C-alpha positions as CSV (number, residue, x, y, z in Angstrom):
1,M,-37.6,-14.9,-39.7
2,L,-40.1,-16.5,-37.6
3,A,-42.5,-16.8,-40.1
4,R,-39.9,-19.0,-42.4
5,T,-39.1,-21.3,-39.6
6,I,-42.3,-22.0,-38.6
7,A,-43.3,-22.8,-42.3
8,A,-46.1,-19.7,-41.8
9,T,-47.7,-18.2,-45.0
10,V,-48.2,-14.8,-45.9
11,R,-51.5,-13.1,-46.5
12,E,-51.7,-10.9,-49.8
13,P,-51.2,-8.4,-50.4
14,A,-49.4,-7.9,-46.8
15,L,-48.2,-4.0,-47.6
16,L,-49.3,-1.3,-49.6
17,G,-46.6,-0.4,-52.7
18,G,-43.8,1.6,-50.8
19,R,-44.6,1.0,-47.5
20,S,-41.1,-1.2,-47.1
21,N,-37.4,-0.5,-48.5
22,D,-36.9,-3.8,-49.0
23,V,-36.6,-5.7,-52.0
24,D,-39.0,-8.5,-50.9
25,P,-40.5,-8.3,-47.7
26,Q,-41.9,-11.4,-47.0
27,W,-38.9,-13.4,-48.7
28,G,-39.2,-17.5,-48.5
29,I,-42.8,-17.0,-47.0
30,A,-45.3,-18.6,-49.4
31,P,-48.5,-17.0,-50.0
32,F,-51.9,-17.7,-48.3
33,D,-53.9,-20.1,-50.1
34,A,-57.6,-20.7,-48.6
35,A,-57.9,-23.8,-50.7
36,N,-55.1,-25.3,-49.1
37,P,-54.5,-23.2,-45.9
38,S,-51.7,-24.0,-43.3
39,N,-51.1,-24.0,-39.4
40,A,-50.1,-20.4,-39.5
41,V,-50.6,-16.9,-41.7
42,L,-48.6,-13.6,-41.1
43,T,-50.7,-10.9,-41.6
44,V,-49.4,-7.9,-41.8
45,W,-50.6,-4.8,-40.6
46,D,-50.0,-1.3,-41.2
47,Y,-50.3,1.4,-38.7
48,G,-49.1,4.3,-41.1
49,T,-45.0,4.3,-39.1
50,P,-42.2,5.0,-41.8
51,P,-40.9,1.7,-43.1
52,P,-38.0,0.5,-41.0
53,P,-34.4,1.0,-42.0
54,P,-33.6,-1.6,-44.3
55,N,-30.3,-2.3,-41.6
56,N,-29.8,-4.6,-38.1
57,L,-30.7,-1.1,-36.0
58,P,-34.0,-0.6,-34.1
59,P,-36.4,2.3,-35.5
60,H,-36.3,4.9,-32.8
61,S,-38.8,8.2,-32.6
62,P,-39.2,10.6,-33.8
63,E,-37.9,9.4,-37.1
64,Y,-40.1,6.2,-37.5
65,G,-43.0,7.4,-34.9
66,D,-44.6,5.2,-32.5
67,D,-43.6,1.7,-32.2
68,P,-46.4,-0.3,-33.9
69,H,-46.2,-3.5,-32.0
70,N,-49.1,-2.5,-29.6
71,G,-51.7,-1.1,-32.7
72,G,-54.1,-3.8,-32.7
73,S,-55.0,-4.1,-29.2
74,Q,-57.1,-0.8,-30.6
75,E,-57.8,-2.3,-33.6
76,P,-61.5,-3.8,-33.9
77,W,-60.8,-6.1,-37.5
78,V,-57.0,-7.4,-35.7
79,L,-59.3,-8.1,-32.4
80,Q,-61.9,-10.1,-34.4
81,Q,-59.3,-11.9,-36.7
82,A,-57.3,-13.0,-33.5
83,V,-60.7,-13.8,-31.1
84,T,-62.2,-16.2,-34.3
85,F,-58.9,-17.9,-34.8
86,L,-58.2,-18.1,-31.1
87,Q,-61.4,-19.8,-30.6
88,T,-61.8,-21.8,-34.2
89,G,-58.4,-22.4,-35.4
90,E,-59.7,-20.8,-38.4
91,F,-57.7,-17.7,-40.3
92,V,-60.4,-15.2,-41.3
93,D,-59.8,-12.8,-43.8
94,V,-60.9,-9.2,-42.8
95,C,-59.0,-6.7,-45.2
96,G,-60.8,-7.9,-48.1
97,T,-58.7,-7.7,-51.5
98,S,-56.4,-4.8,-49.8
99,A,-53.6,-4.7,-47.7
100,C,-54.3,-4.3,-44.0
101,V,-54.1,-0.7,-42.8
102,S,-55.2,0.8,-39.4
103,D,-58.5,2.4,-39.1
104,A,-57.0,5.5,-38.1
105,L,-55.7,5.8,-41.2
106,S,-58.2,5.7,-43.5
């Protein structure tokens, strides 16, 4: 909801197939276009936890695994992307042509 509110774009592909229970997980968020960059880009990182429930309930352990919200603090590519943005304001796509997946899953 926040990404749509601030008119962010989304880095694609955002998710690997089968990683969401939603029909369109990034509904209402335009894809990032390097030729016409926006001021805010949503990058989804996959830390291997099961997809969250499709209803408005919090996903709890053990069914949904560990909370992935702090996963990026130990992820070199997340840190590179964040530091580059904070220092320059530039979005750097560190994931290439695939969805962004934790090194721990590789």
